[in-house]
Backbone of each chain as nested JSON, in Angstrom:
{
  "chains": [
    {"id": "A", "residues": [
      {"number": 1, "name": "MET", "atoms": {"N": [98.367, 77.479, 84.839], "CA": [97.902, 76.342, 83.873], "C": [96.402, 76.439, 83.714]}},
      {"number": 2, "name": "PRO", "atoms": {"N": [95.964, 76.113, 82.59], "CA": [94.583, 76.265, 82.264], "C": [93.914, 75.149, 82.849]}},
      {"number": 3, "name": "ILE", "atoms": {"N": [92.555, 75.45, 83.248], "CA": [91.763, 74.506, 84.09], "C": [90.219, 74.593, 83.494]}},
      {"number": 4, "name": "LYS", "atoms": {"N": [89.819, 73.41, 83.177], "CA": [88.372, 73.313, 82.694], "C": [87.255, 73.848, 83.806]}},
      {"number": 5, "name": "LYS", "atoms": {"N": [86.37, 74.451, 83.249], "CA": [85.165, 74.987, 84.044], "C": [84.747, 73.869, 85.073]}},
      {"number": 6, "name": "ASN", "atoms": {"N": [84.429, 72.74, 84.556], "CA": [83.822, 71.688, 85.492], "C": [84.892, 71.2, 86.414]}},
      {"number": 7, "name": "GLU", "atoms": {"N": [86.075, 71.134, 86.04], "CA": [87.044, 70.74, 86.957], "C": [87.284, 71.865, 88.148]}},
      {"number": 8, "name": "LEU", "atoms": {"N": [87.319, 72.988, 87.838], "CA": [87.325, 74.176, 88.849], "C": [86.14, 74.143, 89.659]}},
      {"number": 9, "name": "GLU", "atoms": {"N": [85.045, 73.811, 89.113], "CA": [83.747, 73.73, 89.903], "C": [83.865, 72.546, 90.925]}},
      {"number": 10, "name": "GLU", "atoms": {"N": [84.298, 71.445, 90.362], "CA": [84.318, 70.285, 91.365], "C": [85.47, 70.532, 92.454]}},
      {"number": 11, "name": "LEU", "atoms": {"N": [86.571, 71.311, 92.304], "CA": [87.557, 71.495, 93.148], "C": [86.691, 72.255, 94.531]}},
      {"number": 12, "name": "ILE", "atoms": {"N": [85.978, 73.372, 93.933], "CA": [85.345, 74.224, 94.971], "C": [84.216, 73.44, 95.634]}},
      {"number": 13, "name": "LYS", "atoms": {"N": [83.49, 72.687, 94.889], "CA": [82.47, 71.802, 95.539], "C": [82.98, 70.724, 96.572]}},
      {"number": 14, "name": "ALA", "atoms": {"N": [84.229, 70.394, 96.192], "CA": [84.732, 69.417, 97.17], "C": [84.984, 69.889, 98.482]}},
      {"number": 15, "name": "ALA", "atoms": {"N": [85.501, 71.298, 98.587], "CA": [85.632, 71.857, 99.817], "C": [84.438, 72.642, 100.474]}},
      {"number": 16, "name": "LEU", "atoms": {"N": [83.496, 72.926, 99.728], "CA": [82.223, 73.664, 100.125], "C": [81.214, 73.017, 99.276]}},
      {"number": 17, "name": "PRO", "atoms": {"N": [80.714, 71.767, 99.825], "CA": [79.608, 71.117, 99.17], "C": [78.392, 71.806, 98.905]}},
      {"number": 18, "name": "ASP", "atoms": {"N": [78.029, 72.689, 99.724], "CA": [76.762, 73.517, 99.518], "C": [76.796, 74.587, 98.51]}},
      {"number": 19, "name": "ALA", "atoms": {"N": [78.006, 74.957, 98.204], "CA": [78.317, 76.21, 97.283], "C": [77.459, 76.177, 96.099]}},
      {"number": 20, "name": "GLN", "atoms": {"N": [76.898, 77.416, 95.877], "CA": [76.454, 77.904, 94.494], "C": [77.514, 78.612, 93.827]}},
      {"number": 21, "name": "ILE", "atoms": {"N": [78.009, 78.077, 92.647], "CA": [79.182, 78.587, 92.008], "C": [78.954, 79.104, 90.594]}},
      {"number": 22, "name": "GLU", "atoms": {"N": [79.348, 80.41, 90.503], "CA": [79.312, 80.936, 89.11], "C": [80.68, 81.264, 88.557]}},
      {"number": 23, "name": "LEU", "atoms": {"N": [80.931, 80.682, 87.512], "CA": [82.415, 80.799, 86.895], "C": [82.366, 81.53, 85.546]}},
      {"number": 24, "name": "LYS", "atoms": {"N": [83.345, 82.399, 85.42], "CA": [83.374, 83.243, 84.25], "C": [84.803, 83.201, 83.757]}},
      {"number": 25, "name": "ASP", "atoms": {"N": [84.958, 82.713, 82.506], "CA": [86.378, 82.67, 81.796], "C": [86.478, 83.989, 81.27]}},
      {"number": 26, "name": "LEU", "atoms": {"N": [87.247, 84.726, 81.91], "CA": [87.335, 86.262, 81.443], "C": [88.191, 86.471, 80.267]}},
      {"number": 27, "name": "ALA", "atoms": {"N": [89.127, 85.708, 79.96], "CA": [89.988, 85.92, 78.723], "C": [89.655, 84.899, 77.764]}},
      {"number": 28, "name": "GLY", "atoms": {"N": [88.781, 83.824, 77.897], "CA": [88.477, 82.844, 77.031], "C": [89.784, 81.971, 76.72]}},
      {"number": 29, "name": "ASP", "atoms": {"N": [90.565, 81.814, 77.789], "CA": [91.748, 80.926, 77.729], "C": [91.836, 79.848, 78.845]}},
      {"number": 30, "name": "GLU", "atoms": {"N": [90.679, 79.874, 79.573], "CA": [90.664, 78.938, 80.693], "C": [91.782, 79.014, 81.727]}},
      {"number": 31, "name": "ASP", "atoms": {"N": [92.361, 80.38, 81.807], "CA": [93.472, 80.519, 82.687], "C": [93.159, 81.847, 83.613]}},
      {"number": 32, "name": "HIS", "atoms": {"N": [92.232, 82.588, 83.305], "CA": [91.78, 83.684, 83.996], "C": [90.377, 83.607, 84.248]}},
      {"number": 33, "name": "TRP", "atoms": {"N": [90.098, 83.192, 85.541], "CA": [88.822, 82.839, 86.1], "C": [88.132, 83.906, 86.921]}},
      {"number": 34, "name": "GLN", "atoms": {"N": [87.023, 84.055, 87.012], "CA": [86.195, 84.853, 87.993], "C": [85.194, 83.908, 88.649]}},
      {"number": 35, "name": "ALA", "atoms": {"N": [85.27, 83.63, 89.999], "CA": [84.404, 82.851, 90.548], "C": [83.593, 83.532, 91.644]}},
      {"number": 36, "name": "THR", "atoms": {"N": [82.327, 83.343, 91.485], "CA": [81.529, 83.836, 92.599], "C": [80.942, 82.606, 93.396]}},
      {"number": 37, "name": "VAL", "atoms": {"N": [81.174, 82.618, 94.763], "CA": [80.842, 81.492, 95.305], "C": [79.884, 81.825, 96.562]}},
      {"number": 38, "name": "ILE", "atoms": {"N": [78.746, 81.139, 96.648], "CA": [77.819, 81.496, 97.58], "C": [77.758, 80.222, 98.435]}},
      {"number": 39, "name": "SER", "atoms": {"N": [77.954, 80.379, 99.837], "CA": [77.868, 79.165, 100.702], "C": [77.654, 79.618, 102.055]}},
      {"number": 40, "name": "ALA", "atoms": {"N": [76.818, 78.771, 102.896], "CA": [76.473, 78.965, 104.23], "C": [77.517, 78.842, 105.035]}},
      {"number": 41, "name": "LYS", "atoms": {"N": [78.73, 78.243, 104.645], "CA": [79.917, 77.925, 105.341], "C": [80.691, 79.247, 105.673]}},
      {"number": 42, "name": "PHE", "atoms": {"N": [80.402, 80.124, 104.787], "CA": [81.123, 81.535, 105.005], "C": [80.661, 82.311, 106.174]}},
      {"number": 43, "name": "ALA", "atoms": {"N": [79.542, 81.954, 106.776], "CA": [78.953, 82.49, 107.816], "C": [79.889, 82.874, 108.998]}},
      {"number": 44, "name": "GLY", "atoms": {"N": [80.063, 83.997, 109.664], "CA": [80.788, 84.232, 110.842], "C": [82.212, 84.328, 110.476]}},
      {"number": 45, "name": "LYS", "atoms": {"N": [82.653, 84.323, 109.116], "CA": [84.011, 84.397, 108.767], "C": [84.383, 85.86, 108.139]}},
      {"number": 46, "name": "SER", "atoms": {"N": [85.562, 86.297, 108.269], "CA": [85.868, 87.581, 107.591], "C": [85.894, 87.337, 106.193]}},
      {"number": 47, "name": "ARG", "atoms": {"N": [86.065, 88.369, 105.438], "CA": [86.149, 88.164, 103.992], "C": [87.52, 87.488, 103.561]}},
      {"number": 48, "name": "ILE", "atoms": {"N": [88.478, 87.885, 104.385], "CA": [89.749, 87.252, 104.078], "C": [89.812, 85.797, 104.249]}},
      {"number": 49, "name": "GLU", "atoms": {"N": [89.085, 85.306, 105.394], "CA": [88.875, 83.923, 105.531], "C": [88.073, 83.222, 104.605]}},
      {"number": 50, "name": "GLN", "atoms": {"N": [86.999, 83.768, 104.093], "CA": [86.167, 83.209, 103.151], "C": [87.048, 83.065, 101.722]}},
      {"number": 51, "name": "HIS", "atoms": {"N": [87.761, 84.055, 101.584], "CA": [88.572, 83.989, 100.161], "C": [89.648, 82.829, 100.392]}},
      {"number": 52, "name": "LYS", "atoms": {"N": [90.237, 82.839, 101.565], "CA": [91.311, 81.745, 101.92], "C": [90.701, 80.449, 101.786]}},
      {"number": 53, "name": "MET", "atoms": {"N": [89.434, 80.129, 102.005], "CA": [88.716, 78.821, 101.752], "C": [88.784, 78.438, 100.379]}},
      {"number": 54, "name": "VAL", "atoms": {"N": [88.422, 79.567, 99.564], "CA": [88.387, 79.211, 98.031], "C": [89.56, 78.976, 97.52]}},
      {"number": 55, "name": "GLN", "atoms": {"N": [90.579, 79.992, 97.857], "CA": [92.014, 79.711, 97.419], "C": [92.502, 78.342, 97.857]}},
      {"number": 56, "name": "GLU", "atoms": {"N": [92.377, 77.961, 99.073], "CA": [92.666, 76.626, 99.631], "C": [92.104, 75.415, 98.749]}},
      {"number": 57, "name": "ALA", "atoms": {"N": [90.933, 75.634, 98.445], "CA": [90.215, 74.591, 97.582], "C": [90.904, 74.342, 96.1]}},
      {"number": 58, "name": "VAL", "atoms": {"N": [91.407, 75.39, 95.766], "CA": [91.85, 75.245, 94.197], "C": [93.424, 75.227, 94.085]}},
      {"number": 59, "name": "LYS", "atoms": {"N": [93.946, 75.314, 95.436], "CA": [95.538, 75.563, 95.321], "C": [96.32, 74.461, 94.696]}},
      {"number": 60, "name": "SER", "atoms": {"N": [95.715, 73.235, 94.639], "CA": [96.563, 72.123, 93.931], "C": [96.856, 72.362, 92.534]}},
      {"number": 61, "name": "ARG", "atoms": {"N": [95.751, 73.144, 91.892], "CA": [96.017, 73.574, 90.615], "C": [96.53, 74.938, 90.396]}},
      {"number": 62, "name": "ASN", "atoms": {"N": [97.624, 75.098, 89.576], "CA": [98.209, 76.38, 89.478], "C": [97.526, 77.377, 88.551]}},
      {"number": 63, "name": "ILE", "atoms": {"N": [96.444, 77.881, 89.016], "CA": [95.597, 78.747, 88.072], "C": [96.238, 80.139, 87.917]}},
      {"number": 64, "name": "HIS", "atoms": {"N": [96.415, 80.594, 86.808], "CA": [97.15, 81.807, 86.492], "C": [96.454, 83.112, 87.25]}},
      {"number": 65, "name": "ALA", "atoms": {"N": [95.178, 83.198, 87.124], "CA": [94.514, 84.231, 87.728], "C": [92.967, 83.764, 88.144]}},
      {"number": 66, "name": "LEU", "atoms": {"N": [92.71, 84.059, 89.319], "CA": [91.385, 83.644, 89.968], "C": [90.892, 84.897, 90.743]}},
      {"number": 67, "name": "SER", "atoms": {"N": [89.879, 85.389, 90.114], "CA": [89.194, 86.548, 90.901], "C": [88.024, 85.852, 91.653]}},
      {"number": 68, "name": "ILE", "atoms": {"N": [88.055, 86.191, 92.966], "CA": [87.095, 85.714, 93.91], "C": [86.122, 86.608, 94.502]}},
      {"number": 69, "name": "LYS", "atoms": {"N": [84.768, 86.219, 94.468], "CA": [83.773, 87.008, 95.11], "C": [83.056, 85.892, 96.023]}},
      {"number": 70, "name": "THR", "atoms": {"N": [83.014, 86.259, 97.289], "CA": [82.277, 85.292, 98.128], "C": [81.004, 85.94, 98.668]}},
      {"number": 71, "name": "VAL", "atoms": {"N": [80.049, 85.143, 98.952], "CA": [78.674, 85.74, 99.414], "C": [78.181, 84.74, 100.483]}},
      {"number": 72, "name": "VAL", "atoms": {"N": [77.772, 85.177, 101.482], "CA": [77.302, 84.272, 102.733], "C": [75.943, 83.853, 102.528]}},
      {"number": 73, "name": "ARG", "atoms": {"N": [75.679, 82.593, 102.126], "CA": [74.238, 82.055, 102.138], "C": [73.43, 82.276, 103.371]}},
      {"number": 74, "name": "GLU", "atoms": {"N": [72.339, 82.865, 103.519], "CA": [71.698, 83.085, 104.769], "C": [70.909, 81.643, 104.903]}},
      {"number": 75, "name": "SER", "atoms": {"N": [70.74, 81.058, 106.084], "CA": [70.088, 79.779, 106.128], "C": [68.731, 80.055, 106.708]}}
    ]},
    {"id": "B", "residues": [
      {"number": 1, "name": "MET", "atoms": {"N": [111.161, 79.998, 102.832], "CA": [111.045, 80.499, 104.208], "C": [111.593, 81.955, 104.231]}},
      {"number": 2, "name": "VAL", "atoms": {"N": [110.77, 82.782, 105.047], "CA": [111.161, 84.13, 105.166], "C": [112.227, 84.267, 106.304]}},
      {"number": 3, "name": "THR", "atoms": {"N": [113.225, 84.927, 106.06], "CA": [114.286, 85.179, 107.07], "C": [113.847, 86.032, 108.092]}},
      {"number": 4, "name": "ASN", "atoms": {"N": [114.323, 86.021, 109.35], "CA": [113.933, 87.071, 110.348], "C": [114.091, 88.43, 110.034]}},
      {"number": 5, "name": "GLU", "atoms": {"N": [115.162, 88.623, 109.174], "CA": [115.368, 89.97, 108.841], "C": [114.373, 90.573, 108.0]}},
      {"number": 6, "name": "ILE", "atoms": {"N": [113.929, 89.825, 106.924], "CA": [112.859, 90.182, 106.087], "C": [111.585, 90.423, 106.74]}},
      {"number": 7, "name": "TYR", "atoms": {"N": [111.23, 89.421, 107.736], "CA": [110.125, 89.405, 108.453], "C": [110.093, 90.876, 109.161]}},
      {"number": 8, "name": "GLU", "atoms": {"N": [111.166, 91.06, 109.809], "CA": [111.181, 92.367, 110.657], "C": [111.077, 93.624, 109.787]}},
      {"number": 9, "name": "ARG", "atoms": {"N": [111.721, 93.668, 108.573], "CA": [111.545, 94.63, 107.788], "C": [110.114, 95.047, 107.32]}},
      {"number": 10, "name": "ILE", "atoms": {"N": [109.413, 93.842, 106.836], "CA": [108.013, 93.976, 106.525], "C": [107.122, 94.497, 107.781]}},
      {"number": 11, "name": "LYS", "atoms": {"N": [107.402, 93.868, 108.911], "CA": [106.585, 94.179, 110.054], "C": [106.897, 95.795, 110.308]}},
      {"number": 12, "name": "SER", "atoms": {"N": [108.13, 95.966, 110.247], "CA": [108.445, 97.535, 110.723], "C": [107.832, 98.533, 109.72]}},
      {"number": 13, "name": "ASP", "atoms": {"N": [107.805, 98.198, 108.376], "CA": [107.103, 98.903, 107.536], "C": [105.641, 99.172, 107.871]}},
      {"number": 14, "name": "ILE", "atoms": {"N": [104.981, 97.976, 108.118], "CA": [103.588, 97.874, 108.37], "C": [103.187, 98.819, 109.617]}},
      {"number": 15, "name": "ASP", "atoms": {"N": [104.197, 98.641, 110.635], "CA": [103.924, 99.442, 111.861], "C": [104.049, 100.82, 111.657]}},
      {"number": 16, "name": "THR", "atoms": {"N": [105.182, 101.249, 110.731], "CA": [105.355, 102.554, 110.495], "C": [104.197, 103.442, 109.739]}},
      {"number": 17, "name": "TYR", "atoms": {"N": [103.557, 102.778, 108.884], "CA": [102.538, 103.529, 107.93], "C": [101.321, 102.978, 107.992]}},
      {"number": 18, "name": "ASP", "atoms": {"N": [100.301, 103.954, 108.279], "CA": [98.97, 103.646, 108.668], "C": [98.324, 103.012, 107.439]}},
      {"number": 19, "name": "VAL", "atoms": {"N": [98.735, 103.469, 106.279], "CA": [98.137, 102.743, 105.053], "C": [99.3, 102.443, 104.219]}},
      {"number": 20, "name": "ILE", "atoms": {"N": [99.364, 101.133, 103.884], "CA": [100.522, 100.692, 103.079], "C": [100.116, 99.668, 102.176]}},
      {"number": 21, "name": "LEU", "atoms": {"N": [100.563, 99.831, 100.719], "CA": [100.28, 98.963, 99.689], "C": [101.403, 98.241, 99.281]}},
      {"number": 22, "name": "PHE", "atoms": {"N": [101.579, 96.805, 99.314], "CA": [102.583, 96.21, 98.803], "C": [102.027, 95.848, 97.244]}},
      {"number": 23, "name": "MET", "atoms": {"N": [102.699, 96.325, 96.315], "CA": [102.261, 96.197, 94.921], "C": [103.402, 95.98, 94.068]}},
      {"number": 24, "name": "LYS", "atoms": {"N": [102.989, 95.693, 92.775], "CA": [103.967, 95.453, 91.653], "C": [104.074, 96.751, 90.931]}},
      {"number": 25, "name": "GLY", "atoms": {"N": [105.319, 97.448, 91.066], "CA": [105.51, 98.808, 90.44], "C": [105.512, 99.895, 91.342]}},
      {"number": 26, "name": "THR", "atoms": {"N": [105.413, 101.07, 90.905], "CA": [105.396, 102.355, 91.813], "C": [104.109, 103.24, 91.395]}},
      {"number": 27, "name": "LYS", "atoms": {"N": [103.9, 104.117, 92.392], "CA": [102.748, 104.908, 92.098], "C": [102.674, 105.509, 90.717]}},
      {"number": 28, "name": "GLN", "atoms": {"N": [103.943, 105.928, 90.217], "CA": [104.111, 106.5, 88.933], "C": [103.875, 105.514, 87.865]}},
      {"number": 29, "name": "MET", "atoms": {"N": [104.265, 104.273, 88.307], "CA": [104.208, 103.247, 87.04], "C": [103.943, 101.748, 87.555]}},
      {"number": 30, "name": "PRO", "atoms": {"N": [102.616, 101.6, 87.995], "CA": [102.196, 100.236, 88.299], "C": [102.546, 99.228, 87.154]}},
      {"number": 31, "name": "MET", "atoms": {"N": [103.002, 97.945, 87.5], "CA": [103.358, 97.016, 86.554], "C": [102.639, 95.983, 86.544]}},
      {"number": 32, "name": "CYS", "atoms": {"N": [101.297, 95.99, 86.957], "CA": [100.182, 95.014, 86.942], "C": [99.026, 95.585, 87.085]}},
      {"number": 33, "name": "GLY", "atoms": {"N": [97.939, 95.109, 86.422], "CA": [96.651, 95.539, 86.463], "C": [95.958, 95.446, 87.771]}},
      {"number": 34, "name": "PHE", "atoms": {"N": [96.242, 94.363, 88.389], "CA": [95.618, 94.26, 89.884], "C": [96.197, 95.299, 90.818]}},
      {"number": 35, "name": "SER", "atoms": {"N": [97.45, 95.576, 90.705], "CA": [98.075, 96.493, 91.477], "C": [97.691, 97.971, 91.125]}},
      {"number": 36, "name": "ALA", "atoms": {"N": [97.392, 98.201, 89.825], "CA": [97.024, 99.578, 89.337], "C": [95.642, 99.769, 89.805]}},
      {"number": 37, "name": "ALA", "atoms": {"N": [94.793, 98.806, 89.874], "CA": [93.389, 98.895, 90.349], "C": [93.341, 99.467, 91.755]}},
      {"number": 38, "name": "VAL", "atoms": {"N": [93.999, 98.784, 92.602], "CA": [94.139, 99.154, 94.095], "C": [94.652, 100.646, 94.208]}},
      {"number": 39, "name": "LEU", "atoms": {"N": [95.826, 100.773, 93.569], "CA": [96.435, 102.138, 93.632], "C": [95.417, 103.381, 93.254]}},
      {"number": 40, "name": "GLN", "atoms": {"N": [94.699, 102.978, 92.237], "CA": [93.677, 103.918, 91.84], "C": [92.537, 104.186, 92.758]}},
      {"number": 41, "name": "ILE", "atoms": {"N": [92.157, 103.138, 93.391], "CA": [91.097, 103.331, 94.353], "C": [91.685, 104.156, 95.491]}},
      {"number": 42, "name": "LEU", "atoms": {"N": [92.882, 103.951, 95.949], "CA": [93.476, 104.756, 97.004], "C": [93.754, 106.062, 96.845]}},
      {"number": 43, "name": "GLN", "atoms": {"N": [94.125, 106.342, 95.47], "CA": [94.363, 107.595, 95.095], "C": [93.05, 108.458, 95.029]}},
      {"number": 44, "name": "GLY", "atoms": {"N": [91.883, 107.809, 94.666], "CA": [90.584, 108.475, 94.488], "C": [90.17, 108.9, 95.815]}},
      {"number": 45, "name": "LEU", "atoms": {"N": [90.749, 108.217, 96.951], "CA": [90.071, 108.442, 98.356], "C": [90.873, 109.588, 99.153]}},
      {"number": 46, "name": "ASP", "atoms": {"N": [91.885, 110.079, 98.456], "CA": [92.608, 111.137, 99.05], "C": [93.249, 110.735, 100.365]}},
      {"number": 47, "name": "VAL", "atoms": {"N": [93.73, 109.772, 100.502], "CA": [94.368, 109.182, 101.724], "C": [95.974, 109.198, 101.581]}},
      {"number": 48, "name": "ASP", "atoms": {"N": [96.759, 109.347, 102.669], "CA": [98.159, 109.373, 102.523], "C": [98.487, 107.78, 102.655]}},
      {"number": 49, "name": "PHE", "atoms": {"N": [99.265, 107.352, 101.709], "CA": [99.734, 105.879, 101.82], "C": [101.102, 105.759, 101.261]}},
      {"number": 50, "name": "LYS", "atoms": {"N": [101.609, 104.648, 101.899], "CA": [103.095, 104.316, 101.512], "C": [102.933, 103.081, 100.45]}},
      {"number": 51, "name": "VAL", "atoms": {"N": [103.851, 102.96, 99.48], "CA": [103.909, 102.082, 98.548], "C": [105.214, 101.255, 98.631]}},
      {"number": 52, "name": "VAL", "atoms": {"N": [105.214, 99.915, 98.7], "CA": [106.433, 99.051, 98.605], "C": [106.319, 98.412, 97.202]}},
      {"number": 53, "name": "ASN", "atoms": {"N": [107.322, 98.487, 96.4], "CA": [107.454, 97.914, 95.235], "C": [108.039, 96.484, 95.374]}},
      {"number": 54, "name": "VAL", "atoms": {"N": [107.275, 95.442, 95.362], "CA": [107.843, 94.089, 95.539], "C": [108.768, 93.651, 94.54]}},
      {"number": 55, "name": "LEU", "atoms": {"N": [108.772, 94.285, 93.326], "CA": [109.619, 94.018, 92.083], "C": [111.08, 94.385, 92.446]}},
      {"number": 56, "name": "ASP", "atoms": {"N": [111.166, 95.34, 93.25], "CA": [112.618, 95.756, 93.77], "C": [113.269, 94.748, 94.701]}},
      {"number": 57, "name": "ASP", "atoms": {"N": [112.468, 93.858, 95.252], "CA": [113.14, 92.968, 96.124], "C": [112.413, 91.491, 96.238]}},
      {"number": 58, "name": "ASP", "atoms": {"N": [112.961, 90.512, 95.494], "CA": [112.487, 89.23, 95.594], "C": [112.223, 88.713, 96.919]}},
      {"number": 59, "name": "GLU", "atoms": {"N": [112.904, 89.061, 98.03], "CA": [112.8, 88.398, 99.394], "C": [111.484, 89.105, 100.005]}},
      {"number": 60, "name": "ILE", "atoms": {"N": [111.211, 90.331, 99.78], "CA": [110.037, 90.983, 100.117], "C": [108.81, 90.358, 99.358]}},
      {"number": 61, "name": "ARG", "atoms": {"N": [109.011, 90.334, 98.193], "CA": [107.917, 89.825, 97.317], "C": [107.535, 88.183, 97.655]}},
      {"number": 62, "name": "GLN", "atoms": {"N": [108.411, 87.317, 98.148], "CA": [108.029, 86.223, 98.752], "C": [107.52, 86.299, 100.172]}},
      {"number": 63, "name": "GLY", "atoms": {"N": [108.185, 87.108, 101.005], "CA": [108.144, 87.275, 102.259], "C": [106.602, 87.687, 102.639]}},
      {"number": 64, "name": "ILE", "atoms": {"N": [106.323, 88.633, 101.816], "CA": [104.871, 89.247, 102.045], "C": [103.918, 88.345, 102.03]}},
      {"number": 65, "name": "LYS", "atoms": {"N": [103.958, 87.197, 101.129], "CA": [102.941, 86.253, 100.918], "C": [103.017, 85.406, 102.161]}},
      {"number": 66, "name": "GLU", "atoms": {"N": [104.042, 85.17, 102.675], "CA": [104.168, 84.313, 104.002], "C": [103.637, 85.01, 105.265]}},
      {"number": 67, "name": "PHE", "atoms": {"N": [104.109, 86.413, 105.332], "CA": [103.708, 87.175, 106.248], "C": [102.21, 87.173, 106.635]}},
      {"number": 68, "name": "SER", "atoms": {"N": [101.475, 87.335, 105.461], "CA": [100.098, 87.482, 105.507], "C": [99.244, 86.147, 105.275]}},
      {"number": 69, "name": "ASP", "atoms": {"N": [99.981, 85.184, 104.807], "CA": [99.478, 83.787, 104.341], "C": [98.485, 84.083, 103.268]}},
      {"number": 70, "name": "TRP", "atoms": {"N": [98.848, 84.941, 102.3], "CA": [97.929, 85.182, 101.299], "C": [98.847, 85.097, 99.993]}},
      {"number": 71, "name": "PRO", "atoms": {"N": [98.308, 84.393, 99.065], "CA": [99.219, 84.004, 97.808], "C": [99.528, 85.161, 96.809]}},
      {"number": 72, "name": "THR", "atoms": {"N": [98.793, 86.175, 96.778], "CA": [99.044, 87.206, 95.839], "C": [99.325, 88.418, 96.279]}},
      {"number": 73, "name": "ILE", "atoms": {"N": [99.643, 89.304, 95.183], "CA": [100.003, 90.721, 95.303], "C": [99.107, 91.459, 94.356]}},
      {"number": 74, "name": "PRO", "atoms": {"N": [98.602, 92.66, 94.789], "CA": [98.764, 93.399, 95.923], "C": [98.247, 92.995, 97.17]}},
      {"number": 75, "name": "GLN", "atoms": {"N": [98.629, 93.717, 98.286], "CA": [98.284, 93.461, 99.53], "C": [98.163, 94.917, 100.251]}},
      {"number": 76, "name": "LEU", "atoms": {"N": [97.046, 95.159, 100.773], "CA": [96.682, 96.378, 101.437], "C": [96.548, 96.153, 103.116]}},
      {"number": 77, "name": "TYR", "atoms": {"N": [97.352, 97.074, 103.669], "CA": [97.284, 97.017, 105.267], "C": [96.838, 98.428, 105.701]}},
      {"number": 78, "name": "ILE", "atoms": {"N": [95.908, 98.458, 106.534], "CA": [95.478, 99.522, 107.176], "C": [95.569, 99.57, 108.68]}},
      {"number": 79, "name": "LYS", "atoms": {"N": [96.409, 100.474, 109.36], "CA": [96.604, 100.383, 110.718], "C": [96.995, 98.932, 111.214]}},
      {"number": 80, "name": "GLN", "atoms": {"N": [97.919, 98.354, 110.534], "CA": [98.413, 96.97, 110.822], "C": [97.711, 95.962, 110.633]}},
      {"number": 81, "name": "GLN", "atoms": {"N": [96.417, 96.171, 109.999], "CA": [95.559, 94.996, 109.719], "C": [95.563, 94.612, 108.272]}},
      {"number": 82, "name": "PHE", "atoms": {"N": [95.83, 93.478, 107.886], "CA": [95.696, 93.057, 106.482], "C": [94.152, 93.051, 106.082]}},
      {"number": 83, "name": "ILE", "atoms": {"N": [94.054, 94.004, 104.91], "CA": [92.677, 94.185, 104.442], "C": [92.336, 93.194, 103.34]}},
      {"number": 84, "name": "GLY", "atoms": {"N": [93.323, 92.923, 102.46], "CA": [92.945, 92.174, 101.344], "C": [93.831, 92.49, 100.115]}},
      {"number": 85, "name": "GLY", "atoms": {"N": [93.421, 91.748, 99.048], "CA": [93.993, 92.191, 97.698], "C": [93.04, 92.926, 96.828]}},
      {"number": 86, "name": "CYS", "atoms": {"N": [93.29, 92.697, 95.432], "CA": [92.408, 93.599, 94.55], "C": [90.913, 93.261, 94.687]}},
      {"number": 87, "name": "ASP", "atoms": {"N": [90.574, 91.976, 94.721], "CA": [89.032, 91.625, 94.803], "C": [88.373, 92.21, 95.978]}},
      {"number": 88, "name": "ILE", "atoms": {"N": [89.054, 92.077, 97.134], "CA": [88.503, 92.574, 98.408], "C": [88.427, 93.951, 98.426]}},
      {"number": 89, "name": "VAL", "atoms": {"N": [89.618, 94.613, 98.043], "CA": [89.561, 96.144, 98.099], "C": [88.582, 96.812, 97.247]}},
      {"number": 90, "name": "ARG", "atoms": {"N": [88.413, 95.985, 96.065], "CA": [87.404, 96.649, 95.111], "C": [86.028, 96.554, 95.662]}},
      {"number": 91, "name": "GLU", "atoms": {"N": [85.692, 95.33, 96.152], "CA": [84.407, 95.199, 96.582], "C": [84.107, 96.145, 97.753]}},
      {"number": 92, "name": "MET", "atoms": {"N": [85.175, 96.296, 98.675], "CA": [84.893, 97.183, 99.785], "C": [84.762, 98.614, 99.448]}},
      {"number": 93, "name": "HIS", "atoms": {"N": [85.333, 98.985, 98.256], "CA": [85.377, 100.386, 97.728], "C": [83.806, 100.546, 97.189]}},
      {"number": 94, "name": "GLU", "atoms": {"N": [83.547, 99.636, 96.491], "CA": [82.215, 99.691, 95.758], "C": [80.948, 99.847, 96.876]}},
      {"number": 95, "name": "ASN", "atoms": {"N": [81.083, 99.04, 97.984], "CA": [80.024, 99.283, 98.957], "C": [80.36, 100.25, 99.847]}},
      {"number": 96, "name": "GLY", "atoms": {"N": [81.519, 100.996, 99.956], "CA": [81.571, 101.987, 100.869], "C": [82.258, 101.57, 102.172]}},
      {"number": 97, "name": "GLU", "atoms": {"N": [82.664, 100.357, 102.264], "CA": [83.048, 99.876, 103.488], "C": [84.623, 100.411, 103.7]}},
      {"number": 98, "name": "LEU", "atoms": {"N": [85.398, 100.503, 102.556], "CA": [86.653, 101.103, 102.776], "C": [86.832, 102.435, 103.059]}},
      {"number": 99, "name": "GLU", "atoms": {"N": [85.909, 103.241, 102.672], "CA": [85.915, 104.623, 102.986], "C": [85.513, 104.783, 104.562]}},
      {"number": 100, "name": "ASP", "atoms": {"N": [84.431, 103.99, 104.989], "CA": [84.037, 103.941, 106.279], "C": [85.156, 103.543, 107.338]}},
      {"number": 101, "name": "LEU", "atoms": {"N": [85.946, 102.482, 106.878], "CA": [87.104, 102.129, 107.622], "C": [88.153, 103.191, 107.769]}},
      {"number": 102, "name": "LEU", "atoms": {"N": [88.474, 103.86, 106.74], "CA": [89.488, 104.909, 106.767], "C": [88.907, 106.013, 107.633]}},
      {"number": 103, "name": "ARG", "atoms": {"N": [87.597, 106.439, 107.591], "CA": [87.175, 107.416, 108.403], "C": [87.08, 106.993, 109.807]}},
      {"number": 104, "name": "GLU", "atoms": {"N": [86.707, 105.893, 109.958], "CA": [86.755, 105.433, 111.413], "C": [87.992, 105.394, 112.089]}},
      {"number": 105, "name": "LYS", "atoms": {"N": [89.191, 105.157, 111.396], "CA": [90.469, 105.247, 111.795], "C": [91.072, 106.532, 111.708]}},
      {"number": 106, "name": "HIS", "atoms": {"N": [90.342, 107.516, 111.344], "CA": [90.702, 108.924, 111.178], "C": [91.788, 109.144, 110.212]}},
      {"number": 107, "name": "LEU", "atoms": {"N": [91.684, 108.554, 109.043], "CA": [92.903, 108.449, 108.132], "C": [92.436, 109.362, 106.782]}},
      {"number": 108, "name": "ILE", "atoms": {"N": [91.123, 109.618, 106.806], "CA": [90.595, 110.618, 105.813], "C": [89.574, 111.558, 106.393]}}
    ]}
  ]
}
């Protein structure tokens, strides 16, 4: 299901309030997104755990394709 | 819910093969861009790996998602460890981590 950029951003922000988020609408259909998420909350977690945190945040919306890149923000 | 039988089948495959990719399609004919991307990375690394085509079996297709608690396919396992899907494998390939891991496990 398509989702607006600001809605997607809010979902991720709700779970990771400190996150710096960059969203790219890959196909121009609001249904194939690429998200780069930078957060201090990823510290000490494996990449799989980091991705799961983002997946979990947006799970309520059935996004067709969400490509994720996570970056740990150094504090 | 995954039945015990499906769970055991998945586990036995992962235990048997050092490098195993659950994907949509086959080595000869990947049926999804994300699966094709991971396949291409593995083929470029000259590593022996087993492929399970989840499109052949709907129970495996659902089961593998519960097994790993990961919502998407493809899924790559190396020495019984879940590595990730397309995004993670691509990132690890780009920064050399994937090759390092395979070398460390004496798989290439």
